[in-house]
N, C-alpha and C positions, 0 to 999 in steps of 0.2 A: 589514479588507479595504476598500480604496478602490474605489468603484464609478464607472463611467463608461458610461452607457447606450449612447452611440454605439458604443463599442468592442464592447459585447456584441452589439449588433445586427449590426455588421459581421462579427464572428467567426461568427455563426450562419448567415451567407449562403453559406458555402463548403462544398465537398467532397461532400456527399451529392447524388446526382443524382435526377431525378424518379422513376427506377425503383427507388431505394433500394439500388443496387449501389455497391460501393466502387470508386472510381477508383484507378488506380495512383498511388502517392506516389513522385514522382521526387525524387532527392536526390543530392548529392555528399558524399563523405566523404574526409577526409585527416587526417594527424597532424602537429602541429607538432614541431620538434626537441626541445622540452621534454617531449614525451609526451602533450600535450593532444589528445584526439580531437575533431574538428570535423565536424559534420553540418549541411548547409545544404539547405533546401527552399524553392524560390522559387515564390510564388503572388501575382501582382500584381493579383488580383481586387479586393481592397479595401486601403486604406492602413493596414494593421495588421501588426505584427511581434511575434513571441514570442521573447524571448531567455531561454534556459534553461541551467542548469548542473546536471548530476547528478553527485554524488560517490558513489563506490562504497564507502560506509560507512553502516552502520546499527547497531542495537543488538546484533546478533550479533558485531560487531567489538570490543565492549567487554570489558574484563577483569572478572573477578569482583571485586566491590567497587567497580566504577566504572560501575554500571548507570545508564542515563539520559544518558550523555555525548552520544550522537549527537543525541538530541532536544534536549538543552540547547544544543548548538551551533546547531541550527536557529534558536533564539531569539537566541543571543549574536551571530550573524553579522549581525544588524540593528543592532548597537550602534554601528557606524561603523567608520572606518578612519583611516589616517594622513592622508587628505585629505578625509574625510567626518566631520563632527561628530556627536555623539550625537544621535539623534532626527531626523537630516537624511535618512537613507536613504529613508524613506517619503515625505518631503516632495518630494524630487526627482521621484519617480515620479508622485505625485498632482498636482503642479504641471504636469507634462507631459501630464496627461490619461490616465494609465495605471493599471494595477493591478499589484500584486506580492503574492507569498506564498511559502510553502515548506511542505514536509511531510517526515516522517521515517517510515521503516518498519524492519523488522528488517534489511533488506539495502541500503538506499540513502537518501540525503538529496537532496531536489530543490528548487531555487530557480528562480523565474521572474519575469519582467516582461512584461506585455502592454502594448505601447506603440503610439502612432501611428508609422507607419514612418519619419517624419522625425526620430524620437527614437532611432534605432538606436544612435547613438554613446553616448547616455546609458546604455542598457542594457549595452553592452559595458564602459563605464567602471566602472559600479557593480559588475558581476560580477568584473571584473579586480581591482578594489580589494578585494573580499571575499576573493579567492584569494591576493592578495599582501600586503595591508597591513592585515588585520583587526585591530581593537583587542581585545586580551585583557587587560583591566585590572581591578583590584579593584572599581571602581565599577560597571562593566558586569556583571561576574560576580555581584555581590551583588544588583543589580537583577533580573537574569534568574532568579536562584534564587527570588526571591519570586514572579515571574511564573509559573514552572513549578510552584511549590508551589500557587498558586491554581488553575492549570489542573488539577492532579491532584485537588484538593479538589472542583472543580466537575464534572469529567468522569468521575472514578473513585470517590473516597471517598464523596461525597455524592450520587451518581447511582444510582438504583435499578438493580440488576443490573449496576452499572458495573465490578465486578471480575471479571466472567465471563472476559474475555480473559486477565487475569492468572492466574486460577485454572486455566484450561485449559492454558496454556503451562507453568506450573511443574509440573503433574502429567504432562502428555503428553510433554514434552521434557526432563525432568529429566536433568541430566548433560551437556547441550549449551548453547551460548550462546543457543539459542532459548528457554530456560526462563524468561528474564525478558523483559518487554515494553518498548517504546521509552520510555515515561514514566519507567521506572526507579523508584528509591526515593529519598526525600528524605534518608535517612540517608547514602547514598553521595554524593549531591551536596554535602551539608553538610560532610562530612569531607575533601573533595577539596581539594588545594592548587592554587594558581594555576599552579605549574609543571606539574602534571598536565594541566591544560587546554591549556597552551602546547604540550606534547609531542603531545597529541592533534591539535591544529591542524596542527602541522608534519609529522605523519605522514600524515594523511588529506586535508587541504585543499591538495592539490598537483596540478599540471596532469596528471601521469601517473596520477592516480587519478580523473580526471573526464572527462566528455563535455560539450562546449559544443554545444548543438543549437539552431538558429535556423530558424524557419519564418515565411514571410509575404512581404510586399511588399519584396523586396530585389533588389539587383543582385549577381550572384555575384562579379564581379571586384572591385568596390569593397568589398564586404563582406569578402572575403578579405584585402584590404589593411588594413582596419580591425582585423580580428582579429589579424593579425601585429603591428600597432602596439600594441594594448592587451594582448595575451596572450603575444606572443613573448618579451618580456624577463623573464617570470616563470620562475625557475629550477626545475629538477626537484626533487622531494623528496629530502632527504638520508637519510631513514630508510626501510628496507624496509617495504612495506605488508603487515601480517599478514593472512593469509587462513585463518581457522579451518577445520580439517577436521572434517566431521561424518560420523561412522561410525554409520549407522543400525543396523547389526547389533549394535552395542554397547549399544543402548538397552534391549534385553531386551523381554519382553512387557509391554504395558500392563496394569495391574491392573484387572480387571473388578470393581470394587467401587464402592459408592455412597458418595461423600464428601458431607458436608452443610456448606453455607455459610449462616449466618444473616445476613440483610441487612435493611436498612430498606425493606421492600417490603410490599405488601398481599397479593399472590397468589404462590404458589410457582412455581418454574420448574424444568424438567427439561432438562439439557444432556448430550448424548452427543457426545463428541469422539473421533474415530478418527484414527489416523495414516494419512496418505494419500500419494499419489505426489508427487514433486518436480515443480515446474513445468517444462514443456517436454517431458516424457516422453510417450510415447503414452497411457499410463494416465491422465495428467493431463487430456487432452482429453476422454476418455470420462467421467472423474469430473465435469468441468464440466457435461457433458450430463446426467449423473445428478442433479446438484444442481438443475438447472432442472426436471427431471421432478418432483422432490419438492416444491419450494417457490417456483418462480418464477411469480408472478401468481395471480389469483383462481381459476384453473382447475387449479392444480397439485394433486398428490395429497394432500399433507399439509393444504393449506388446505381442500380439499373434504371429506376424510374426517374430519380431527380437529377442524376448526373448524366447518364448515357442517353436515355430516351427524351426526356423533356428539356435537358440541358439548363435547368434552373440553378444548379449549384456547381461550383467548381470542385468542391469536395464535401463529404458528409461523414458523420460519425454518430454512433449511438452506443452508450455504455452504462452499466450499472455502477454505482458506488457501494462497495461492500464495507460495512461498518458494524460495530458492536451495538450501538444504541439506536441509530437511525439509518434508513436506507435512502438512496436516491437513484434516479434514472435520468440520463441526460441525452437529449438529441441536439446535434449541432450541425449546422450547414453554413458554408461560406458561399455567399451569393455570387452567381455568375455576373459578368459585366452586362449592364443594361437591364438587369432584373431587379425588381423591388423586393425588399425583405418581406413585405406582406404577401407577395405572390409565392415566395418560397415557403413561408410559414403555412399558407393554405395547402400547399402540396404535401408538406410534412404531416399536417393534420389528417389529410386524406389517407395516408399510409397508416396512421394510428387507428383511424376508424375502420379500415379494412381488416385489421387484426381483431377487432371486437366482434365482427359479424361473420367471418369465414374462417374455419379451422385451417391451419397450415397444411398444404398438400403433402401427401406421403413422401414423394421424392425430395421435396424441399426440406421437410422435417428430417429425413434421414441424413441429408447432406450436412445439416446443422449439427445433428448429433455426432456425426463423424468428426466435425471440426472440434467440438467440445472434448471428445475423447482424445483426440490427437494432442490438443493443448494440455489436457490434464495429465496424460502420460508423459508429455514432454517436460513437465515440472520436475520429474524424477530422473531426468537424463544426466544430472550431476549429483555428486554427494552433497554439494551445498544446497541444491533444491530439495533433497530429501531431508536434510537437517532442518532447514527453514520450515518446511511443511509440517514436520513432526512438532516443532515448537509452536507454530501457529495453532494447530489443532488443540494442543495441550492448553495454551493460554486462553483461547477463545471459548473452548467447549469442555475443557477438563478431560479430554479424551484424545490422546495422540493416535489411537487406533483408527480414527476416522480416515487416516491416510489411506487405508485399504478398503474403505467402504463408501466414501463420498461419491465416487463415480456412479455407484448404483443408484444414488438419489437422482442424479441427472437422467439416468436411463429409465427411471419410472415416470418421468414427465411425459404427458400426452399432448397432442395438438389441442384438445379441448381445454386442458389446463392453461395452456398458453393464451387461449382466447379468454379464459376466466380472468387471469391476472391483468390482461389488457383492459377488460371492462372495469376491473376493480381499481386500478391505479392510473390509467392513462385518461384522466378526466380533467377538464378545465379548472375545476375548483380544487385541484390537487397539484397545481403547478405554478411556477413563475416563468415568465417569458422575458428574455433580454434581447434587444437589438444592439449589436455593435456597429457603430457608424464611424466613418473617417472623421478626424478632427476638423477637416475642411467643411463638413456639413454643419458643425456647430458654429463655425465662423459665419457661414451663410445665413444660419438661423438668426444669429445676433444682428 
């Protein structure tokens, strides 16, 4: 990641007012004849512009046997294009005093450039090249295979507790495209033919499967002309874009049994993963509040009870997984020395049970709502955050305007609704439980 301190300082100066309230994000939205959705937000406070493209493709769009494709393409798309040499993509941006990066989830792939606003043309050119002329050649594919392998070794295989996400998904979402994670498997990437990668690119990296979202120091009229110039000539995709259907009722009950994973760790961990509400539903917002009650900050329930008071855990965490087709909710605790996983799990379950029987007290509830509002407003503290949020709302819900109204959905949540979703989802027949144990424990078992 290339750093440019002036850019970071400028980006931090905008959006949040002295009172901490979110200001309304004004934008225009339109669609090019080729199907590319365009969202523009103008803010001339500082000379910075974020140029972003969000493709509606993630690991859930992959076929069985082709896991890791979406994440692999995140890397491959920096290999260059018909008019950009290998290794030059990043040089263009860093030489212009900007930053660039990308990320992949189960549902989408996101690319961006943060640039001085006089470099808007550069950002548009780079992203149009990525969309129209990306190089998918043996040299680049082989290079990025090795890069992804090393990333997997560092972040998953050789990282303590690094396989938790993988183990949760394959157990909780078995039978759906959400059962594998974006990093995929090296076996699938190694056996894939070049033609498979080209088909994936031609199917998903097309204008009618993308949102171009730009925020910052721009002029609306001139920016629209530039977009027409750079993106207008790109043809629509020729292949239909597959949208996998997720039928939650076909998943069946989650098995409430304890599976053991032996890992290169010192202290055991307990993971409880529940199926949860899909993002954007009323239950989803109550569940987000529930998550903050349990583990957001030093005064949260799990931190106070399990770490500070009872000293059963070295650290704890609780978070929802927000996805298009399925939802999840995960509790995690790293066991303190001398404590058994069973004892920590029992205490974790006691906290779940308390949420089902007693509404969250007023002062605790208000503290959590303040945390959520601060975090929500903080997403719009940079032009990049604004551009990404607009694109996300448009892709997931077909309504970028939710950027100005979603906070109200959180504010409508009541303590009684939090108790309701706890009763509905935090049940033993709706979860899987994993014990992570040191490899030495497996040796002793043998």
